[in-house]
N, C-alpha and C positions, 0 to 999 in steps of 0.2 A: 312578707313575702307571700304571694299567693300563686296557685297554677291555675291559669286560666286558659282560654283559647288565644293562640298565639297573635299577636298583633301584626300589622303589616311591617315588613323589614323595614329597617331605618332609611329613609330616602338618601339617594346618593346625590352628590352635587351635579347637576346637569352639566354636560361637557359642551363648551362652545370652543371648539378648538380651531385656531387659526391654521389654515392650510399651508404647508411648507413653502410652496412657491407663490403664495399670495403675498409674501414679502418681497420687495424690490432689491434688498439687500441679498437675500438668498438666490435669487434670479440672476444678478449681476455675477455672485461669486461662482455660481454653477457654470456660468458662461465663460468665466474667466478660466475656471479649471478645465474645461472641456478644450478650450482654444491652447492652453499651455500643454495639454496631453497631446493633441494633434500635432502642434508645432514640435514637441520634442520626439514624437515618432517620426515626422518628416526629416528632422535633423539627424536622427540616429540611421536612418535608412538611406542617407545620401541624397535626399531630394535637393532640387535647386534652391540655393541660398536666399533667393527673393521670396521663395514660398514660405519657408519656416520663419524667415524675419517678419514677414506679413502677418503671420499666425501670432508671433509673439507680440507684435505691436498692438494687434486686435486685443489680445489677452491685457496688455497693459491699459487700453481704453476701457475695456469692460470692468476689470477689477480696480483700476486706480483712479477712475474720475471721480468717484465719491470720497475716498479719503483725500485725495488732491483738492478737491473743493471744500471739504471740513479744514483742511490745512492752510488754504488761503483765507477762508474766513477767520480762522485763528490768527493769522498773520495781520490781518486788518484790525484784529483786537491786540495786536502788539504781543502775540505769544507765539511760540513754536512748540509743535509737537512731534511725535515720533512718526505720525502718519504722513506729514508732509516731508518729513526727513527720509522716510522710506521710499517715497514716490521720487524724490530728487536723487537719490542714491540709485534707484533703479534705473532712471534716465541717465545718470552718469555712467552706469554699468553698460547701457545701451551704446552711449556715446563712444566708448573705447572697445566695442565689440563684445562685451560680456553681457548679452541680452538674455541668455538663458537664465542665468542668476537672477537678473533683475525681474523677469516674468515669474519665477518662483517666489521671490520676495512679495510680488504683488498678489499672488495667489494665497500665501500665508496670511496675508493682513486682510483680504477680502472675506477669507473663510472665517477667521476670528470675528469680523464684524457681522457677518450673517449669523454666527452662533449666537452672539450676543443678543441680535435683534429678535431671534426665534426664541430665545428662553424669556426676553422680556414679554413678548406677545403671548406666549403659553401661559404666563404668570396671570397676565391681566384676563386671559380667558376664564382661569379658574376662579378669580376672585369675582368677576362679574357674573359667573354660574353660581357661587355661593349664596347670593342674595336669593336664589330661586328655591332655596331649601324652605323657607316659608311659603305657605300656598298663597295664591294670588288674591283669593276671596275668603271670608269667613262668614259665619251664621251669627248675626248679631239678634239678641233678644229685645223686644220692644213691648210697650204696653199692649199694642194691638197683635201681637204674636211674634214673628221673627221675620228677618230680612238678610238677603244676601249682599254683602258690601265688600269692596276691595279692601285688603288687608292694610294698604297705605292709609286708608281714610279712617281707621280705627283710632279712637281717643282714649286717654288714659280714663278709666271708670266704666267703658263699655262692658256690658255683660255678653259673653259668647257661649253658644252651645257647641259641643266637640263631640261628634258622634264617634262610635267605634271604627277604628281603622283610619280617621282623619288625621291630617297633620295639624298641629297646633299653629296659629296664626300669630300669637303675640306671646311675649313674656307676660304672666298672669298668674293669679292666685285662684285656687280651685275653691268656690263658693260651696258647690254641692255635688254629690255623685261620688263614685268611686272606680278608678281603673287602674292599669298599670301602663306605665309610659316608658317607651324606649327612648332614652335621652343620651346615648352612646355619641352621638355627634357633638353633643356640647361638653358633658363630663367625662366621657370614655368609660362610663360604668357598663361593665359587660352584660349584666341582666336588667331586664325591666323594672322599673322602681314603682312600688305602690302609691297612688295619689288619691287622697281624700281631702275633705275640706280644711282649708288652712294651708295646704302645700302649694309650694312654687312650681310652675311648669313654664318651659322655655319654647319660643318660637322655632319652628323647624323640627320639633321632636315628634314622634310618632304614637298617637294614642292606641291602647288596646282594645279590649273588649266591652269595656264599660263607657257609659256618657259621662261627659263632664260639663258643669257649668262652671265659667271661669270669668274673673274680672280683670281686664286689661290693666296692668301696672306701667307700662312703657310703650311709647310710640314705636312704630316699626324701625324708625332710623336709629332708635335707641337699644333695639333688642340685643341679646347677646350674640346672635349670629351675625347682626349688622356689624357689631363691634370686632367679630372676628375678621370680617372682610377688611375693615378699616385698618386693624393691626397688620395683617398680612401685607396690605399694599403699602403701608409706611415703612415697615420694617425691610420691605424688599427694595424699596427705594434708597433707603439708607445703606444697605449693603451694596448696592449697585457701585458706590464709589470706591470700593476695594479694587486695588489694580496689582498686577505683577510686578516684580521689583524693577523691571527695566523701563515701566511706564512711570514709576515714581520719580525716575532721574531724567527722563525724556527732555524736559524742558531746558535742564541746564545743559544736558549733554547736546541737544540740538543747537542752542545758541552758539555754544562753544565750537562745535564742528562748523557751522556756517561762517563763524567770525574768523577761524583759523584757515579755512578754505580761500575765502576772500584775500587774506593777507598772504597766504602762499602765493596767489596769483599777482597781488597788486604789489608787493615789496619787491620781487625780483624784477618786475616791469620797470619801476621807478629807478631800480639800480642799473638799468640798461639792457636788461634781459630780453630777448624777442618775445613776441606774443606767443608764438606757437610752443616755445620751450617753457614760458611761464604757464601757459594753459595746460601743458602737459603734466608738469610738476603738480599743479592744482588738482587735476583730474586723478592723478596717482594718489594723492593725499585723499581725495574724497573717497576713493575705492577702498584703501587700506584702513581709512578710519571709520568707515560706514559701519553700522553696529549689526552688520548681517551674522557675525558670528556670535555676537551678543545675543541676538534674538534666537538663534540657534541653540544656544548655550541654554537658553531658558525653555523652549517650548518642547523640543524632542523629547528630554526626559520626562516632562510633565504629561505630554501625549501618550507616550510610551507607557507610563504608569497608569494612565486612564485605560489604555488597551489591556494591560496585563490585569487590572481590576475587573474589567468587563468581562473578561475570559471566566474569571472566578465568581461571578454573580452580583458584581458591585458596579452600578452604572454612576460614575462621577462626571458631572454635567459639563465642567469646564476645566482648562488649565488652572484658573484663579482658585476653582474650588480645590483641586488637587494640591496646590501651593498651600492653602489655607488649612487644610486638615491636618497638616503636620504640626501646626503651631498649636493643636488642642492640649489644654492643660487639665481640663474636666469634662467629663461626659454626664449628660443627665439623660436617664432612661424614663421614657413613659412606661406604665405598668400594663394595662389590658391591651391585649393585642401585640405588644412588644416583648416584654418579660414572660407574658403568659400566652396561652393559645387564643383567647378571646371567645372560647365557648364553654358554657357550663358543663360539668361532669359530675356524676355522683362520686363522692369521695369517702362517705362513712355511713354506715347504718348502725343505729343503736336500738336495741330492743328493750320494749317496756312490759313484756309479758312472757311469763315462762312457756306459754302455749304457741307462741309464734316466734321462730327462729328468724335469722337475717334473710335467707332465701324466700321464706313464705311472707314476709314483711314487704320485700321487694317484688314478689309476684303480685300480690294485691295492689300495691301502688301502680305498678306499672299497667295492671287489668283496667283500672279506671283512667290511667292517663293516655292510653292509646287513642282514644277518640279526639284527645286535646292536641293542639298544635303549637302550645306554648313552649319557649326554649327549654324551659325546666321539665317540662312534660316529656319532651324529646330526650333530654338527658336521663331520666329515669327509665325510659323504655329502652334507650340505648345500653343503659348499664344492665338492664335484665338479660338482654340478649347475648350481651357479652359474657355473662356468668351461666348462660345455658338455662336460663330460667323462662319458662313459656308463660306469657300472660294469659289470665283466664278470660271467659266470655264476660261481657258487661252489657247489663240492660238497664233502662231508666236514667242513662247519662245526664248529668245536670253541670254546667259550669255558672258558678256564681261570682260575677265581677266583685273583686275585692276581698273575697272569702276563700274560694277553692274549688274543688270538682267533687263530684260523688257519683256513685252508682251501684249495682246491686251486682255482686260477684258471688256465684255459688249459693244464693239465698240470703247472703249478708250484706247489710248496708256498709260499704266501705268509701271512706273521705280521704282527701290529700287536702289539708287545710293548712292556713297560716297559724303559727305558733300563738297568735294573739288569741286565739280562741281556747287555749290552755295556758293561762299565766303561770309562771312558777315552776315550769317542768326543769329540773336541773341538766338533764341532756341538751336541752335547746339553750340553755344558757351557755354550757360547755363548748357546743358547736360554734355558737355566736362568737365566743370569746376567741376561738381559732381562725375568724373571719370568715366562716362558712355561713351560707344561707339555710336556714333550717325550715323543713316542713314536717307536719306531724302526720302520721297515718293511724286512723280509727277504723275499728270494726264494730258496728253496732253501738256506735257513740263512744266506745271505749278506746282510748290511745294505746296502740300497739308497738308503735316504733317511731322514731325520729330519723328523717334523712338529712344528711349534711351534703349540700351541693356548692361547688366552688369552681373558680376558673383555674384550669391546670396551669402549673408553671412550666415553661419549656425545659426540655431536659437539659438544653446546653445553656441555660441562663447562668447558672452559678459559675461555670467555666468561663463565659464570655465576660462576666463581671471581673473575674479574677484577672483575665487578659487585659481587659481595657486598664485595670489598676496598674498592672505591671507596664504598660506601655506610657501612661500618663503619669505615673508616680503618684496618684491620688485615687481613692475609692469613688466611684460615680455617686450621682444623687438620683433619688426617686421622686420624679413629679407626677402625681396622679389625681385625677378628680374622684377617684373611689374613696371609700370612707377611711379612716385612720386605722381601725384595728386591722381591716383586711391587707393594707398596704404595708403596715409594720411586720405582719406575719411573713408576706412574701419577700419584705427586704432582709429579714432575718435568715430566710431560707436561702437567698442568693448571695448574701454577704455584703449588703448596702447598709450603711449606719445613718445617712443623712436622709430623711424622709419627710416629704412635704406633701400632704394628703388634702383632699376635699378641695381641690384647686379648679376654678373655673379658668377657660382659655386666656383671659387677661391676668389671672392670678399666676400663671405659668410663665407669661412673659415677664411679669413683675419679678418673679423668682430668677430668671434667667438673667435680667439685667442688673439684679442684686449681685449675683456671681460675677458677672463681667464687670461691675463697678469695684468689685474687691481684687480685680486684676487677673481675674481668670479668662482664658478662652475657652468658651463652653461650645461643645457640640451635642446637640439633642438629638436623641434617637426616638421616634414614634411612628405612629401608623394612621391615627384617627384626624377627622377634621378638626377636632378641639386641640390637637397638637399643632396644626398648621401655624399660628401666630407665633408660638414658641420656636418652631424651626426657622421661621422666616428672621425672627429677631436674633437667633443665637449666631455665634461666629460662624458656625457651620450646622446644617441640619441634614439627617440622615434619616430616610423613610423607609420602613419595611414594605416592600412591594406587593407581597402575596394578598394581604388583606387592606392595604393602604388606600384612602379615599384619593379621587383624583386631584382634589385640592392639596393634599398632602404630598402627593407625588410631584405635582408641579412646583411646590413652594420649596420642597427640599432641594439640597445641593447635591445630594447622592441618594441613589436608591439600592437598597439590598434586594434584588431581584428575587433570591432564592429562600428569603426570610432566614437566612443562617447567620445568626448572632455573633458568631465567631468572626465573621468578616470585619466586624466593626474595628476591633483592634488591629486586624491585620491591615485595614486599608489605612489606617493612621499611621502605622509603622512604615507602610509602603511609601506614603506621602513624605514622611520624614528622611527616607532613603533617597526619594527624589529630590528633594530640596538639598541634600548633601551633594548629589550628583550636579544640580543646578550650581552651587556654589564653586564647585572644582571646575566646571565648565567657564565660568565667568572669569575665574582666576587664569585659564588658559586662554581665552579670548582676549582678554586685557592684556596680558603678556606680549602676544602676537601684535595687538594694534600698537601697543607702547614701542616695541622693537621697530616695527615697519614705520610707523610715524616719525620715530627718532631718525631713522636711517634717511627718510625722505627730506626731513628738515635739515639735517646736519650734513648730508651727503648728497649723492645721487642715485635715488633707488630706480633701477631700470623698471619700467612698467611691467614686463612679463614677469619678472621676480616678484613684483609686488602683488599683482594678481594670483601668483602661484601660491605665496604666503597666505594671502588673505583666504583664497580657495582651500588652501591646506588646513588652516584653523577652523574654517567652518566645517568642512569635513570631519575633521578630528572630534570636535564638540558634538557634532551631530551622531557619529559612531558611539561616542562614549554614552551619550543619553540613551541610545537604543538598546544599551545592555539590560535596561529595565523591561524590555519586551519578553525576557526569559521568565518562565513560569516560577522558577526558584526565587524569583525577586518577591513574589507574593507569597509562595508556600514557606519560604524559610522565616516568615514573619510569625507573630504569635498565634496566628489561626491555626498552625500546624500542632502548637501544644494544647489548643482548646480542644481538638478533635482527638488528640491522643490521650 
């Protein structure tokens, strides 16, 4: 560890964001919603029937043409899906005068399709932007000097020059020079890492104040940052196959409903029934058997839970995600920026001389650190000001890449240097065993103190871990790119026993897949770019929104907007409650459908009574689901205990 001039901040993933209304699905869904709302207003205010019927039919056309076309294509492939069934049911509703319900059904399905298209587009945007982490050009050294080349043209074995503040263009090995490299985007380490000859560096990371000469080890397409993009894209495609319960049974239900509707029309007709009566019975059957109540049994509870979670600082991106969160059996936490604050802080001062107390050691260190812009220097200066220790005036300030800083304070030469300059100091070893970064403070070349610097654990981390353990029944796992000593110290502090440290992004994915292969449904909680592949590969991914990268926020299934770890357990518990409401609603909807269908088939169900029963079940399950809009649905979950 050295204290140097601060390197450039870690580069953010460039944002290439698809605009909301650039997607045809969003435009058609918005048009359908507007037409429905205008039609409903016209109907409720007593406008002419032809007016609101026309508006509803326009809503049908805007929101229903795409699922209808997709359903017809599926039909050509000899399959049926709920999209086509919903369009047919909506048309059936219009045929018997229930056009408002049919239009509402069209709006629900069009909006769902638009949300899915937008989520897919935004994920693709972030993946495309990720490759821009690595610079487009690099400085390649040749026999004749140096030349600027495109990063994609670099070959294994090329020697590059990386100047201070530049981004590294390829995964490589340092041949000469010394600097500190901010590689948080790849490993998640909160502090810059010293790099000297023989060390590995990664494409897309940010060089500090020293110059490095590096040898390319991998082509651009094989770099760690490129593999992150591939992992995110592949995992996102895999998870896209997850569906809601109703969609899992859609094929059988669709085929069964169509077959029985045809039979209800054809059999009485063959037995001498009039066409009008046979058609009326068949249409009544289609209405009472249509899965409107089943759809509403599923969606309102999940959407209500999404709204409630949103009011309490958790953005859940879809109903599918809300359903899936409740099946979590194991949570995996990232360390830096998730369980910790992600910024270095001075945590301990150890004095080595009877002539210098802790405040004086801190004053001298802060004095020579004031001109430096390194994160560790900022931590020392911040600590001095917090303790009311005023730094002294410094002159002849010098920052030495790979070694430290020095200056003259009050006539004495003061340095803050790497402990490598003073091997064997017991205080250094003790701090390092605690997982802290140590720096030595000297006065006139004599060591007078050792500073311990660490990433602070979030105050609520231990309580959040306990709450997650209570909800899932199993303690969480820690997945981090940081060193094992630091990781194990933090894990012991917050109550995590399973620690997996020094992981690159693809190692985190492998760890998640190992857990899921053992039967776990893993929810990963993280904040950095290096967490994005694991978030995408997991059963569900939750990102902390305060410091989360754009890619991470796009990849995650849910975002904790206010960085409150206590909400992780709360939203999982809320999802479980929503799933219980969904099951109850499905039971209610199924009971109504069975009773009404049996009545229609075994006797003569009057159409108005059939519609009333169908509408009644739809309203009942809708209202039951909306109970989750109450704040108590969230606050009564473990988050209240975390904060208490």
